[in-house]
C-alpha angles and dihedrals in degrees: 000000000000116000102285094205094245091108090233126122134201110258148152133267093267090058091070126232104268099082102019134089137192131270115297097012105082139022124261116269107262097193129238115315110250091213135015122259120231132204107219123215114245096260094049091046091049090051091049091052092050092050091048091050091049092049090052091061098038127097088234091233120155093257091052093046089050090050091051090050091053090050093046097049108023118186095002100112136265118345122164146155120244125199104222094184123235092077093299130128127187126201108207123198117188094198140056118287121207117233089254092052092048090050091050091052097044103035114020099067089223090135104036119188121242113274113290094007122123111224124201130184122222116189144132108265129191127276095014098081128097115224145136128291091263090075090066126219094330094089135083131224133251117314094013109084147013118277118250 
């Protein structure tokens, strides 16, 4: 049953009665989304498709991953891939990533790791950076984020 718009879900007795409905009237509960979904503007989506296509034909070596990072985020600062050994790869971004950019890197698969290699992303992310008042409300307090 598609989401009927009532906000209710089909559930069991232990779920209580406030947010549940009976068989055939509401969709199954899908749980809380682990990450937000984003609708990309046409230009950003087109760029994502081109990067994904390029990664499909690449050897996924560190130089090619670094090249893809430069294409994906031109003029933003230093971004590079680091071979950590032990079948691990880290993408490091020395600048702030927007929530959309972080989602593209972590969820889209646009920059897949070489086969059998675990890839992690290390970057400054808003609002988890500590800074001065001039940065506005996009910064965190002491003991919460990295200093920029």
